[in-house]
One Martini backbone bead per residue (centre of mass of N, CA, C, O) as a GRO file, in nm:
protein
  263
    1MET     BB    1  -3.674  -0.093  -2.398
    2VAL     BB    2  -3.723  -0.400  -2.228
    3HIS     BB    3  -3.505  -0.651  -2.135
    4GLN     BB    4  -3.567  -0.999  -2.110
    5GLU     BB    5  -3.510  -1.295  -1.954
    6VAL     BB    6  -3.568  -1.618  -2.095
    7ARG     BB    7  -3.674  -1.906  -1.934
    8PRO     BB    8  -3.717  -2.221  -1.913
    9ALA     BB    9  -3.925  -2.440  -1.808
   10ARG     BB   10  -3.974  -2.646  -1.540
   11THR     BB   11  -4.035  -3.003  -1.520
   12SER     BB   12  -3.812  -3.056  -1.300
   13ARG     BB   13  -3.657  -3.153  -0.989
   14THR     BB   14  -3.323  -3.128  -0.883
   15ILE     BB   15  -3.135  -3.281  -0.629
   16ARG     BB   16  -2.836  -3.161  -0.490
   17ARG     BB   17  -2.558  -3.259  -0.329
   18ARG     BB   18  -2.341  -3.137  -0.115
   19PRO     BB   19  -2.039  -3.138  -0.027
   20ALA     BB   20  -1.855  -3.199   0.222
   21VAL     BB   21  -1.712  -3.020   0.481
   22LYS     BB   22  -1.383  -2.977   0.563
   23LEU     BB   23  -1.241  -2.962   0.883
   24ASN     BB   24  -1.032  -2.805   1.077
   25PRO     BB   25  -0.898  -2.810   1.366
   26GLY     BB   26  -1.021  -2.518   1.517
   27VAL     BB   27  -1.166  -2.422   1.237
   28HIS     BB   28  -1.364  -2.172   1.118
   29PRO     BB   29  -1.497  -2.080   0.825
   30ALA     BB   30  -1.549  -1.776   0.891
   31ALA     BB   31  -1.265  -1.714   1.002
   32ASP     BB   32  -1.111  -1.797   0.746
   33ALA     BB   33  -1.249  -1.592   0.556
   34LEU     BB   34  -1.163  -1.339   0.711
   35LYS     BB   35  -0.860  -1.381   0.677
   36ARG     BB   36  -0.857  -1.372   0.367
   37SER     BB   37  -0.983  -1.091   0.345
   38ALA     BB   38  -0.757  -0.936   0.496
   39LYS     BB   39  -0.533  -0.996   0.291
   40ARG     BB   40  -0.680  -0.836   0.055
   41MET     BB   41  -0.737  -0.544   0.225
   42TRP     BB   42  -0.483  -0.396   0.347
   43GLN     BB   43  -0.403  -0.205   0.118
   44SER     BB   44  -0.662  -0.035   0.116
   45ASP     BB   45  -0.649   0.055   0.411
   46LEU     BB   46  -0.380   0.201   0.400
   47LEU     BB   47  -0.446   0.413   0.177
   48ALA     BB   48  -0.701   0.532   0.312
   49GLU     BB   49  -0.554   0.635   0.572
   50ILE     BB   50  -0.364   0.834   0.434
   51GLN     BB   51  -0.586   1.006   0.312
   52GLN     BB   52  -0.715   1.085   0.583
   53ILE     BB   53  -0.473   1.242   0.688
   54ASP     BB   54  -0.479   1.456   0.466
   55HIS     BB   55  -0.761   1.568   0.554
   56GLU     BB   56  -0.697   1.635   0.864
   57GLN     BB   57  -0.437   1.815   0.785
   58VAL     BB   58  -0.486   2.133   0.869
   59PRO     BB   59  -0.346   2.288   0.580
   60HIS     BB   60  -0.097   2.086   0.493
   61GLY     BB   61  -0.102   1.797   0.499
   62LEU     BB   62   0.095   1.553   0.378
   63TYR     BB   63   0.298   1.737   0.230
   64GLY     BB   64   0.365   1.926   0.508
   65LEU     BB   65   0.472   1.739   0.743
   66PRO     BB   66   0.787   1.738   0.716
   67ASP     BB   67   0.797   2.048   0.778
   68LEU     BB   68   0.626   2.079   1.038
   69LEU     BB   69   0.818   1.833   1.189
   70LYS     BB   70   1.081   1.954   1.198
   71SER     BB   71   1.430   1.947   1.295
   72GLY     BB   72   1.489   2.238   1.248
   73THR     BB   73   1.614   2.181   0.914
   74ARG     BB   74   1.497   1.887   0.936
   75PHE     BB   75   1.326   1.666   0.774
   76GLN     BB   76   1.076   1.442   0.805
   77PRO     BB   77   1.019   1.132   0.750
   78LEU     BB   78   0.742   0.963   0.651
   79ALA     BB   79   0.795   0.696   0.801
   80ARG     BB   80   0.811   0.821   1.088
   81ILE     BB   81   0.539   0.955   1.092
   82LEU     BB   82   0.361   0.689   1.025
   83GLY     BB   83   0.518   0.524   1.271
   84GLY     BB   84   0.515   0.693   1.546
   85ARG     BB   85   0.837   0.837   1.581
   86LEU     BB   86   0.741   1.085   1.751
   87PHE     BB   87   0.756   1.384   1.942
   88GLY     BB   88   0.567   1.566   2.130
   89ASP     BB   89   0.327   1.721   1.947
   90ALA     BB   90   0.309   1.484   1.735
   91GLN     BB   91   0.150   1.279   1.920
   92HIS     BB   92  -0.137   1.453   1.873
   93LEU     BB   93  -0.191   1.383   1.545
   94GLU     BB   94  -0.258   1.093   1.466
   95LEU     BB   95  -0.018   0.923   1.265
   96ASP     BB   96  -0.042   0.628   1.347
   97LEU     BB   97  -0.114   0.372   1.150
   98ALA     BB   98  -0.132   0.120   1.330
   99LYS     BB   99  -0.326   0.238   1.540
  100ARG     BB  100  -0.558   0.307   1.340
  101LEU     BB  101  -0.567  -0.014   1.226
  102GLY     BB  102  -0.478  -0.235   1.449
  103TRP     BB  103  -0.176  -0.258   1.456
  104LYS     BB  104   0.182  -0.337   1.452
  105THR     BB  105   0.483  -0.185   1.520
  106ARG     BB  106   0.815  -0.272   1.465
  107TYR     BB  107   0.923  -0.036   1.263
  108ALA     BB  108   1.084   0.304   1.201
  109LYS     BB  109   1.251   0.454   0.955
  110GLN     BB  110   1.355   0.662   0.720
  111ALA     BB  111   1.219   0.455   0.461
  112SER     BB  112   1.073   0.246   0.673
  113LEU     BB  113   0.826  -0.013   0.743
  114GLU     BB  114   0.682  -0.231   1.009
  115PHE     BB  115   0.421  -0.474   1.022
  116VAL     BB  116   0.155  -0.635   1.221
  117LEU     BB  117  -0.105  -0.827   1.170
  118PRO     BB  118  -0.370  -1.006   1.296
  119THR     BB  119  -0.290  -1.244   1.075
  120THR     BB  120   0.051  -1.233   1.096
  121LEU     BB  121   0.127  -1.043   0.891
  122GLU     BB  122   0.425  -0.923   0.742
  123VAL     BB  123   0.502  -0.571   0.679
  124SER     BB  124   0.716  -0.415   0.438
  125ILE     BB  125   0.792  -0.057   0.381
  126GLU     BB  126   0.902   0.136   0.112
  127ILE     BB  127   0.961   0.492   0.087
  128GLU     BB  128   0.868   0.722  -0.173
  129THR     BB  129   0.911   1.055  -0.298
  130HIS     BB  130   0.722   1.284  -0.520
  131ALA     BB  131   0.772   1.624  -0.669
  132SER     BB  132   0.633   1.843  -0.940
  133THR     BB  133   0.582   2.046  -0.702
  134LYS     BB  134   0.519   2.366  -0.521
  135VAL     BB  135   0.463   2.459  -0.184
  136ARG     BB  136   0.358   2.765  -0.036
  137GLN     BB  137   0.363   3.015   0.208
  138TYR     BB  138   0.083   3.257   0.242
  139GLY     BB  139   0.065   3.328   0.532
  140ASP     BB  140  -0.218   3.122   0.617
  141SER     BB  141  -0.149   2.991   0.337
  142TYR     BB  142  -0.151   2.746   0.064
  143HIS     BB  143   0.040   2.732  -0.249
  144VAL     BB  144   0.113   2.702  -0.568
  145ASP     BB  145   0.415   2.735  -0.745
  146LYS     BB  146   0.399   2.804  -1.085
  147ALA     BB  147   0.718   2.897  -1.124
  148HIS     BB  148   0.790   2.605  -1.016
  149GLY     BB  149   1.022   2.358  -1.133
  150LYS     BB  150   1.016   2.054  -0.971
  151GLY     BB  151   1.196   1.853  -1.081
  152ARG     BB  152   1.219   1.531  -1.213
  153PRO     BB  153   1.095   1.274  -1.338
  154LEU     BB  154   1.069   0.961  -1.302
  155GLY     BB  155   1.206   0.701  -1.436
  156SER     BB  156   1.143   0.387  -1.548
  157ASN     BB  157   1.418   0.272  -1.454
  158GLN     BB  158   1.396   0.351  -1.155
  159ILE     BB  159   1.138   0.196  -1.088
  160GLU     BB  160   1.227  -0.085  -1.183
  161LYS     BB  161   1.470  -0.112  -0.996
  162TRP     BB  162   1.302  -0.092  -0.736
  163ILE     BB  163   1.107  -0.335  -0.793
  164SER     BB  164   1.324  -0.565  -0.851
  165LYS     BB  165   1.394  -0.596  -0.529
  166LEU     BB  166   1.147  -0.737  -0.397
  167PRO     BB  167   1.193  -1.046  -0.417
  168LYS     BB  168   1.450  -1.048  -0.241
  169ARG     BB  169   1.322  -0.924   0.011
  170ALA     BB  170   1.092  -1.140   0.045
  171ARG     BB  171   1.326  -1.380   0.071
  172GLY     BB  172   1.572  -1.260   0.255
  173GLY     BB  173   1.838  -1.348   0.086
  174LEU     BB  174   1.833  -1.641   0.030
  175PRO     BB  175   1.947  -1.919  -0.069
  176PRO     BB  176   1.831  -2.150  -0.293
  177GLU     BB  177   1.839  -2.403  -0.104
  178LEU     BB  178   1.660  -2.274   0.121
  179LEU     BB  179   1.415  -2.203  -0.055
  180LYS     BB  180   1.350  -2.493  -0.135
  181LEU     BB  181   1.301  -2.591   0.153
  182LEU     BB  182   1.076  -2.395   0.225
  183ASP     BB  183   0.875  -2.486  -0.007
  184SER     BB  184   0.853  -2.791   0.113
  185LEU     BB  185   0.697  -2.682   0.331
  186PRO     BB  186   0.448  -2.639   0.515
  187PRO     BB  187   0.285  -2.352   0.588
  188GLU     BB  188   0.291  -2.390   0.914
  189LYS     BB  189   0.638  -2.407   0.890
  190ARG     BB  190   0.724  -2.104   0.762
  191GLY     BB  191   0.592  -1.903   0.912
  192ASN     BB  192   0.528  -1.596   0.876
  193PRO     BB  193   0.397  -1.408   0.659
  194LYS     BB  194   0.546  -1.205   0.390
  195SER     BB  195   0.561  -0.855   0.292
  196ARG     BB  196   0.695  -0.659   0.023
  197CYS     BB  197   0.714  -0.298  -0.019
  198ASN     BB  198   0.631  -0.024  -0.245
  199LEU     BB  199   0.594   0.332  -0.180
  200LEU     BB  200   0.448   0.587  -0.375
  201VAL     BB  201   0.461   0.939  -0.318
  202ALA     BB  202   0.269   1.171  -0.515
  203TYR     BB  203   0.310   1.506  -0.667
  204VAL     BB  204   0.088   1.673  -0.898
  205PRO     BB  205  -0.073   1.899  -1.101
  206ARG     BB  206  -0.193   1.647  -1.267
  207GLU     BB  207  -0.339   1.349  -1.319
  208THR     BB  208  -0.192   1.282  -1.596
  209ASP     BB  209   0.105   1.275  -1.468
  210PHE     BB  210   0.105   0.978  -1.368
  211THR     BB  211   0.156   0.837  -1.637
  212THR     BB  212   0.439   0.959  -1.682
  213LEU     BB  213   0.567   0.865  -1.417
  214LEU     BB  214   0.520   0.544  -1.445
  215GLU     BB  215   0.565   0.410  -1.725
  216GLY     BB  216   0.429   0.097  -1.695
  217ALA     BB  217   0.438   0.000  -1.375
  218THR     BB  218   0.114  -0.120  -1.408
  219ASP     BB  219   0.145  -0.337  -1.594
  220PRO     BB  220   0.097  -0.669  -1.626
  221ASP     BB  221   0.380  -0.742  -1.737
  222PHE     BB  222   0.542  -0.604  -1.517
  223LEU     BB  223   0.421  -0.754  -1.271
  224ALA     BB  224   0.494  -1.044  -1.372
  225ARG     BB  225   0.805  -1.015  -1.387
  226TYR     BB  226   0.807  -0.963  -1.043
  227GLY     BB  227   0.565  -1.075  -0.875
  228VAL     BB  228   0.344  -0.836  -0.845
  229SER     BB  229   0.132  -0.623  -0.689
  230PHE     BB  230  -0.137  -0.366  -0.721
  231ALA     BB  231  -0.196  -0.039  -0.568
  232GLU     BB  232  -0.425   0.251  -0.559
  233ARG     BB  233  -0.437   0.621  -0.492
  234ARG     BB  234  -0.629   0.917  -0.591
  235TRP     BB  235  -0.626   1.287  -0.540
  236GLU     BB  236  -0.746   1.587  -0.475
  237ASP     BB  237  -0.671   1.844  -0.302
  238PRO     BB  238  -0.851   1.925  -0.006
  239HIS     BB  239  -0.693   2.229   0.022
  240GLN     BB  240  -0.685   2.385  -0.249
  241ARG     BB  241  -0.367   2.383  -0.411
  242GLY     BB  242  -0.343   2.251  -0.710
  243PHE     BB  243  -0.318   1.923  -0.667
  244TRP     BB  244  -0.198   1.582  -0.671
  245THR     BB  245  -0.244   1.264  -0.508
  246GLY     BB  246  -0.036   0.959  -0.493
  247LEU     BB  247  -0.073   0.601  -0.436
  248PHE     BB  248   0.187   0.342  -0.486
  249LEU     BB  249   0.158  -0.023  -0.459
  250TRP     BB  250   0.402  -0.276  -0.423
  251THR     BB  251   0.375  -0.645  -0.397
  252HIS     BB  252   0.561  -0.908  -0.219
  253SER     BB  253   0.565  -1.247  -0.153
  254ASN     BB  254   0.720  -1.528   0.032
  255GLN     BB  255   0.451  -1.693  -0.033
  256GLN     BB  256   0.266  -1.923  -0.149
  257GLY     BB  257  -0.083  -1.829  -0.194
  258GLU     BB  258  -0.099  -1.542  -0.182
  259SER     BB  259  -0.301  -1.283  -0.203
  260ALA     BB  260  -0.404  -1.057  -0.416
  261PRO     BB  261  -0.529  -0.777  -0.487
  262GLY     BB  262  -0.868  -0.851  -0.576
  263GLU     BB  263  -0.907  -1.177  -0.555
   0.00000   0.00000   0.00000
């Protein structure tokens, strides 16, 4: 049976005038809407691009890059790899996130990256990795070592402590009196908007293991407690090595009125 919505017939037509749109000097409505859209979408673009890198890097994928690009016996930090701060053959692997996304890299350190988006938004990302599985090379292929129980899951207290530092980082560690002065200024005089983020890159044997790993760190009450937004992306290893990869991003903005992902 097909259900149809029945609307009453119109007996008269009322014409309502739309309120006039007030334009800021030199700002086009379409351009302003595009800018707001970019603010909402950059988290999704970032995570999708990291997943694309995982697909492109055959056969080692994202998981194996720190080992593949190691200097001597020292593994390369993922932040330096994705920040395009490697030399030699690594330059030809097209791993520079900012270049791929059309952004600008401000710096790439051992565990953090900073980008500037075309919208002038400054984004600083601190990266942590977790692996509760171990991949080994067998001849020309890579497989999960099922006999290897690698590491203990991150505890909820560890993740919460990590996330709890985001508001202070986003506000630049300024004293309360200066923060109050900053908030009293109009948006155009506060400088470029800044977002501080924590990105957890996790590798687990089963998708359900992500729930155990995060332990409530994505719940609305948790996010509201620290004033952060959340975005994630998870997928089964495209190189058929028997594990899952997850990207979990918590974001805090230093300015009021910044849109959270998905708003």
